[in-house]
N, C-alpha and C positions, 0 to 999 in steps of 0.2 A: 734791592729788590726784597719786600717783604714776603710774608708769607699771607697771601690776600684774605683767607677765610675768616670770617667773625663766628669763631666756635659756637657759640651759645647762637648766637641764632640760627645759624644754619643747620645746627642740631633741630631747632625745632621747627624749620622748613621742612623736616627729611620727616620726623617723626608726628607731626601736626597736620602739615599738610599747607601750612601757613607759607605767606610771600613773606621776603624778607622786610624789616621796616625802611630801610635808607631810601629815600627818593632815589629812581634809576635817571641816567644821564639821557637816555635813549630815550623815544616818545613812549606814549602806553602804547602795548601791546594791542595791534590791531586785531578783531575776530576774525579766529583764524580762518581761511577758504577752503577747497579743494586740495589734496596731494597731501604727500606724509610732513609730520613735524620738522619744520626749519633748524640746521642745527648748523653749528660752523666747524669749519675742519679743523686737526689737527694742531699742533701748536708748534710741534718740530718745524719750524721753518728754514728752508735752504736757498732764498732768496728773497729781500726786501732792497724795492727800489722807488725813488721817484726823480723827475726832475730838480736840478739845484732852483729853477728861476719859480717863483711865489707864483706866478701865474696859472702856473699847471696845479692844481691845488686834486692831484689824484697820487696813489702809493698804490702797489703792486705786492704780492707777495707768492713766494712758490712753494708749494709741497704737495709730496707723491708724485712729481712729475707732473705735475698742473701751476695754472696759474689758481692759486687759493685765494683769500680773500684781497679785496679792490676796497679800498679806503673813497670816499666822497660823500660832502664834499670837506671832510675834515679827516683828521687823524682819531677822534672819538667814535665816526662812523664806518661800518664796515657796508659797503652797498653790493657788492658781489659774493657771493659763495666760492665759485668756481667757474673756470673756465678750463676745459678740458680737450684734448685729441683723442679721435677714436680712429683707429686703422682697421678694416675689413677686405677678404677677397670675394665678400658679396656672396660666398656659397657656403663654405666650412666653421670660418671663424670671424669674431669681432672682436677685439682688445682694445681696452681702455688703461689709463695709465697705469692701473694696481694689476695690470697684465705685463708689462713691463719691466727693465733693469732699470735706474735712471743716476744719472752722474752732473751734479751741479757746479759747476768753474764761475767763475769769473773772469775771463780774457784779457780785460785792461785790469792792473793792481789801484790805478787811480780814477775809476767808474762804477758804478751800481750798477751798469748791466751785467748780464745775467745771459749766461749760456748752458743749456740743460741736452743731455743726448742721452734719448730713450732706445732700448735698443730688444726687438722682440727675442724671448727665451727662447724660442727656434731658431734664430737666426736668418729670418725671411728678410728682417726690411730693419731699417734704422732711421730714428726720427729725432732730427734736432732742431729745439727751438733756440729763438735769442729773444731777450724780451728787456724792453726800454718803455718811458711814458715819454710824449712829446713834449716837449717843454712850451711851447706854443699854445697848447690846448689843453683840456681833461681827458687824457686818450691812452691809456695804454697799447700798445702794438708792440706787435708777435713777428717775427720773422721766422717761417715755418721754413725746413726743406724735408723733405720722406725721400728716402732711398731703397729702392729694392735691392735686395740682395741675392736673392735664389733669380731673380730672370720674370718675376710673375708680376703682372698687373693688380695695384691695391688701391682702396677708394678711401676718400681722408672725410672724419667728418668732426666736425665743431660741436662740444656741449657746453652752451653756458647755462649756468645754473643762476639771476639773482637774486638779490637778498637788500631790496633797496630799501634806504634811508634806515639801517640797522634790523630790518622788520622783512621778516622773510614769508609771511604767512596771508600777504594783502596787496601780492603785484599783478599788474595786466600783463600781456603778453601778445604781440602779432607781428603779423612779417609784413614790411612795406618794400615794395620793390622785392630784393634779395638782399633787404637786411634785416634781421631780428630787431627789435625793439620791446621792450617794458617800461612802464613806470608806472609809482606808487604815485597817484594823484592827489591822496590825504597831503602828501610828507614834500611834494613837489621835487622827486629826482626821478630821472629818469634814464634808461640806457640805451645803447646800441650799438649792434655788431654787424660789422662787415667784414668783405674779404676780399682778396685780389689774386687769383683768378673770384669771378663773385659766386656766392654761393646759386648751384642751380637746382637747390630743392632744400625746403626748409618746413618743420616743424615746430605747432607748440605745444606740450601737454604739460600736468601736474603731476611731481615728483610724486613715484611709484604709484602712483595710477594712472598712467598715462604718457611717461616722457619719453621721449628720444632712444634712451640707451634702452628699454625695456622694449620694445619697438627692435632696435637692430638686434637685439640678445636672443632674438625670438626668429628670426629667421635671414638675418646677417642683411635686410635690407630696409631702408627708410619708409615704412608704409603709409605711418599716420602722418599727414600734413595740412595740420590744420593751421589756417591760415591767421586764426583769431582765435581767442580764448575768453565767453563771454563773462565768467566771471573771474573776481581778484581771487589768487590762491598764493599755493608754492608752487609757483611754474619753471620748466627746463625748456630751453629751446635749443633746434639742435638743426645746423647748417651743414651742407654736403659740396666739398668741394670735387666731382667727381673728374676735371682736369688733371687735376695732382694724382698721377698712376706710381708715382714713385721709378717710372722710368726715365731713359735720358732723354730729357727737353719736357719734362712734365714733373720737376719734381719740388719747385719753388712756390710760396705762397705768402702772403701776408694776412692778419686778422688785426681791425683796428678795433678796440672796444672803445666807445667811446661814452662819458658822464654829460649829466646836464640835468638842470632845473627841469625841463620839459624834452620830452619825444624830439622835436623839431632841435633843439640846443644839442640832443647830443646826437644825431643822426647826423646835423652838419659840420659837427667836431671830428666824428668819425671818417665821415668822407675826405676830409680835407687832410685831415692826416695819410690818409689811404693815397689821395693824390699828389701830397707832397715828395710820396716815396718813404722805404726804409733807411736807405742808406744816408740820407740828409737829414733824417731825424734823428738816427741815430750818433751820427757827427754831429750835432747840436747837442745831445744829450751828453756825452761823452765831452766836450767843450766848457759845458757848464760846470763837472766835477771836477775837471782839471782847473779853471780857472781858480775857483775855491780854494784846492789844495794849494794854489802857488801863492793863495794869499796868506797863508798858516806858516809856524814857525818852521816847517819843514821837520824831519823825520830826525829826533833826536838820534844822536851816538848809540844811547844803551837799547835802542830799539832799531838796529842797522839790521841785525841777524833776520827780525823775524818782520820786515817792512813791510810785507804783504796783509797781515794781519794789524800792523800799527794803522797803515791807512785806513781797512776797511772798519776799525774802530773808530777811529775820526768821522769815516763817510755817515755809518751807520747814526751815528751821536748828530751830524746835520740833519740827516734825511728824517728824525724823528721828531725833526720841531715843527709844528702846525703852522704853516703857511696862512691860515685865514686867521691865525690868533698867536702873532709870533712870542715867543719865547714858553710856550706851552709843549713839552717834551713828555711826551707819553712812554711808560715804562714798557711796555713792549706790544708790537704787530701782531699779536697772537692774543688764543683766549683756550691755554691750557685747560686741559683734562673736562672736569665737571663743568666748569666758567661757558667753557662752549655746549655742548650737549646733554647734560645730565638734569637739569633743573628748570622748569618754566619760570621767567621770568626773572631767575637768580640776580643775573646780571642784565637786565631789562632791557633787550634782550640777551647784549651784549656789553660789558663793556671788563670790569675787571684792570688788566692791565691797558687798556684803551685808555687809561683815566691819565691823570696827572696825579702826583704827590711831592710833596713839600719837600721832601727830605731826599726822594729821588731825583727833584730837581737840582738840589743842593750839590750833590754827587753831579751830575751832568753838567751842571754850572762850572763847579773848579776844575774839571776834565777840559772843558771849552776854556775857561782862561788860561791855561798851562799848557795848551795847542796851540794859542794864537789866535781862537777865534774869539778875539773882549767883547765885540761888539753883540756875540749870541750870548754870552756871559753875562752882559749887563740887560740885553733881551728877555732874559729867564727871573734878572730881580726884579726889571719894571712889570713884569707878569703876572708874578708874586703879590705884588705888595700892590698892584692897580689893578687886579682882575680876582685873584682867587682870595686874599685874605678878606676876614668874615670882619663885620660891624667892631665886633668886643675885641678884636685886636689879632684872635688868633686865625689859626690854617685849618682847614675842613682835614677830614683824614683824607679821603680824595676828591677831584672832580674833573668831572670834563673838561675838554680845552677851551670851551667859555667860560669857563669860572665855574659853573654849575654843583655844589656838593652832591656827590652820591653817598658815599659809605659815613656814617655818623658820628667815628670816635673819636675821642681826640686824643693827640699825642703830643706830647710838651717839647719832643726833639722837632718835631715840624713847626713848629712855632719860633723855634729858637735858632734854626738855622738859614730861614731866611735872613734872618739879621745878621750870622757869619758871611753868607754870601755878598749883601752891600757891600760891610765893610773890604771885601778883598779884592772885590771892582769898583769899589770907589764912587760906589752909588749912595752919598753920604749930603744930598742937596734936601734943600726944604722937603722936594715932592717926597723922596722916600724918608726922610726923618720922622713924617707925621706918622706911617705905618709902622716904622722900627720902634716910633715912642708906643705904641698901641699894641705892638707886641711886647715889649720887657715890660709894660706895665701889668699886660695879664699875666706874664711870666710868675715876677715876684710877688700878687697879687693870689693867684690860682690857690682855689680850695677846691676839694673833691667833692661832688655833693652826696657820695653815696657811702664813703668813709669818712668823712672832715678829715682826710690828710691833705695840708700844702704842700706845694711845690718842693723839693723836685719831685716827690710823689707822681706817677704818669698813669691817667687811666691805662693807656697802653703805651709799648716800647715800640722797639724799632722793628719786631718780627710780631706784631700786630695783634698777639692772642692772650695776651697777660697784661695786669698794671701791677705795679708796686716799684718800688726803688730803685732802679736799673744802671748799672758803671755807664754802659752807653748813653741813657737821654741824660743824666746828669753830665757828663761829659759836654754833649752838646747844649745843653740849658748854660752853664757854666762858660763856654766858649762866645753863645749868644752875649749874655748879659757884661763881659768883657767887651766885647765890638760893641754895642748897644753905650757903654760909658765912652768909648773913644768917637763914636759918630755923635754922641749929646753933647760934647764938648766943642766939638766941629762946630756946632751948631747954637754955640753958647748957653750952655746947658749943662754950668758944671756941678750943681748940687742935684741934678738926676745921676748924672756919672758916680756922683762918690754915693750915693744912696745905691744903686744897682751894684758897683764893685764890694760892697760889704754884704749884700746878696752874696753874690756870687764866690768872696773869699770863703763866708759859711759854710755855702756847699763844697766848696774845694777839698775845706778841711775836714768836714764829715764824709765824703764818698765812703772812702774805708770801713767807716764804723756801721754804715747802711747797708754794706754789699761785698763786705770779707769775711770770712768765715774761719775762724780758727778752732772749730769742734766737728770741721764735717770728717766724712768718713775719707776722702778720693786723695788726702795728701796729709801729711804730716806738718803741722805747718799753715798760714795763711794763706787763701787763695782767693778770688772774685767767685762769686757767684751769676749766673744770668740774671737773677733780680732777686731780690726780697721783696715777701707782698705786704710784710709788717716793716721794714728798718734792722730786723733782729735778725741778723746771719748767723748768729751761733744756736740760735732755735730751729728746731725741726720742723716749721710749719710746712705744710704738705699743700699741694694746688693737683689743678687737672693739666696737663699739658698741653693736652688740644689737637685738633687736624688729624685724630685716629692715633694719639701717643697715650700713656697710661691716665686712668682715672687719679690717681693721687701720688704726689711724690714729694720725699721730704726737698725742700727749697737746697739745701747742703748738695745734693747730689746731681742739681739741674748747672750746667755750667755751659759757656760759648767763649766766644772769643772776642764778643763787643768791646769788653772793657779796653781795648787795644787804642779805640777812639782816644782816650783818654791821654796815652802818648802821643795819639797824628795831632791831637789838638794845643799841644802843651801846656795839659793840667796836670801831668805825673811824666817826672822822667821815664828814659826807660831802663835804668838801671833798680827803678824802684823794685822793694823787695820781695811785695805782693805780685805785681806784676811779671816776675821774672818766674817765681812760681808758680802764676797761673799758667803761666806759657806750657809748662812741664805736665799740671794737669791737663791741659786740652787736649795738646798731643796726645796723651793716654788713651782720653775718653771720644775724641773725635777726627785727627789726624786722618788720613785714608790715603795711602800710597797706590800709586797706576804707573803703568809704563809713560806716560805723559808728565809723572812728578807727583808732587804732594798736594791734597786739596785737604780741605775739611766740610764736616757738618756745621748746622748751624747751631744744634743744642743740641742736649741730652733729652734722647726717647723723642726727636723729634719724627712726626709721621707724615710730613706733606712730602709727599712724593709717591712715586709707581708703587705697584703692590710688591711683594715678592714674589709673583711668577711675572713681573713685566706691566701688569696693566695700568691703566691709566688710575690717578688718585683719587678716590671721591670722599664725599662726607661720609664720616661710619660715627658711631655711635662713642663716646667717651669711653676707652679703657681696649679698644678692640684691637689695637695695635695689627693690625691689618697693611698696613702702608710703612714705607722705609722713609723717613726726608734723608735724601742723600747726599752729595756736597756738593760744594759751590764755586764755581771759580771766582766770584769777586772777593772771596774771603781766603784766597791765595793771595790777590790783591791786597789785602790790609795785611794780611802776614808779610809781606813783604815792605808794605810800607815803615812798619816796625823795624822791621832788617837793617833800613835806611836810616832811622833814627837812634839804633844801637851802634852805628858805624858798622856793618856788614854787607858784604857782599849781596845783594838781592837780585841779582841777573835771573839766576835761577826760577825763581816765580815768577818772574815775566817771560821768560823761555816756557815754563808749565800753562801760565794763564794763554797763551798764542797755541799751545798743542792741543790745547781741548776745540777749537776752532773746527769747523768742518771743512769740507773740499771748497766750499764757497765763503769761507772764511766766515764765519758765524758764530759766535758763541753763547752758549744756550744757558740757563738760572742754575740747571745743578747738571751734574754726569754720573754715568756709571762708577759704584764706588766698590767692588767688591762682592759685592751680598747677590744672590743667586737674581736675575738669571746673568748674571753678567759672567762671560768667558763663551757663552752664546754668538753666533753671527750676528746677533739684532746688538748686542747688550755691550762693546769694549769695553775694560774697565776705565775712566779716565777722558770719554767719549761721549757726548750730548746724549742725555735723556731726551723723552719726549716734553720735558716740561717747556716753557716758555723761550723762545728761540727765535729772532734775535733780542736776547736781555739787552736792554741799554744799558744798564748797571754795570753788566759784565764787562761790555766794550768799555765804558767810562773808566772802570776798575784800571782797566789794560792800559790805556792815555793816560791816567795820573801817574800808576807807578813808573811809566818811563820816563816822564820828566821826573819824578822825587826821583829817581836812579840819576836820572841828570844832573840834580840841581843840587842832591847832598842832604833836601829836606822835603820833609811832606810838603806838597806845592800849594794845598790850603791855609796849613797851619799859619795863625795870625803871631804877628812877633809882639801884639800887645799882652796876648795868651801864656805865651812862650817864657817871653820875660819876667812876666808875673811871677809862673808857680815852678820854672825850671831853671832859668838859669838867673 
């Protein structure tokens, strides 16, 4: 996963009040109706699930004791902000999720079914919820148990906050019988919430200006019972199940949240799932995931001691593939930090991590290939070349799952890595060859319009906020061109193959000349830089770090571990002198020791992470240094892959990655790294921060490291590359 902000653009957004340039994946924002501003929930998801069946195009997430974003009809389109349960005694208190303590687990390690237990801080009640989606319909269904612990009778309410079609300011809401129905007629998406026992009282209101929560908070009774809202806006719906008291015989209920193109479709689906019953629906849901895992290669010996986390990673990878657009796998089903709630229209209005990067797709595809889902890995290749690739042969910085570009920058590793994935998966026939040829030609002929520099100089590298000569980007481009040459030969084009190999050889021979400094202040001797702006690594050229980091830093003081891909792809040997020296520098500058094991920060002076007080990351002016880029589990996985190439035991790195998972086995983008506020109950070192969770790249890294250890070599290393440059 990359740092998603485009620093210069975002600074302009804040300073000048401008909308960012790239066209958004979501439809244009509607005219805001009544109600407070629609935002998305926090990114630290405790659950992420969907049925394996492709006919059920709905995904749920859990956060903060509630169902958070529900996606429909695809994984670039959240359509529900939250579905939350509220408990009241009708007289003295009304509790919502934020007032309770929560624990989320997966009761079946071979399924993405989740159980959440919420307890009253005063010991009065216990609320247990189980979550699945209906494999036969676009429905999220929740089994609810309310238990009174003190003998008193309680009342249960459901608060539903729709944000249909990725917009939350133009929905209409009404009650139909005992069902709560909402619709966005302009974009033809609708929802319907039904309960068993049925809601015996309902209300529809506008967020913050008359919603059910404010009604209940005032006097602990649902007084506002509007059946219909005349104007579209940011609506919130409330339903009461008074038959559920928490006492014996009145403890169990189910909620079914249906989605569809029309209110009638959504309501029909929700009622059908309610009629089918929770037990049968959950059994079908579990069976679907059991069958999927049964078709894979099985848990490798290297991961036997962390079977739960390995299986969770395999399941998350599979669940993150869009069902309407096979092969499109999103970065994360979350909207961390400002992407969810700070800047209007920044992600139009939600995107960022709900998008597809070809670089991330390469990471996912190689993991899927390693774990035995070869069909899915090939679908990724087919989608990249058949849907996302641009007419000139390049790939957009990112796109939605339908392939519509969103952000507009160019990253040459994203042009090269799809070629390497095609070669790895055997997608080398005429259909893919056309796209491979265009991508390879784009690489060898690329010239940056702004600087006049030719490839392998890249307008952005993998962390997405700097241009220059990056050892990581160069490694990907060499890997891509050697792979393209092999595909060219297979398609009867030996002259093209020779031409591309000549370029690859030249770049491989010069990578150190462009990116290894011998005059830098961090070591006596050569070491790789994160990148150079000018291909002159011994010059003290300065640049702004971005993402809240310093405004001007000598490029010789900025390192990261991305050069390790030179070894992983087979471009340099693991014993290379500059590689070994650079490892020592990176460990001194970026390594973080935690109770769970070692993690690494992305690069020197990184500011993409929470503030020093633990508040969310936000766009800040260059040089503000108010935020801290923290440590990344996926970098621990990459270090483990290097250890394997060097002939060392990498099992401890795999254990560390697994230890970063939460109680429901999901792994975040970042972990707390020992700087304030770590040590407080909220933020233990080595545990997930409030960054994107689950980060699909983190889970792919765990799977790939397990199989790299198992096989004794990187699972995505092309033999043609390694034989040419290393062996």
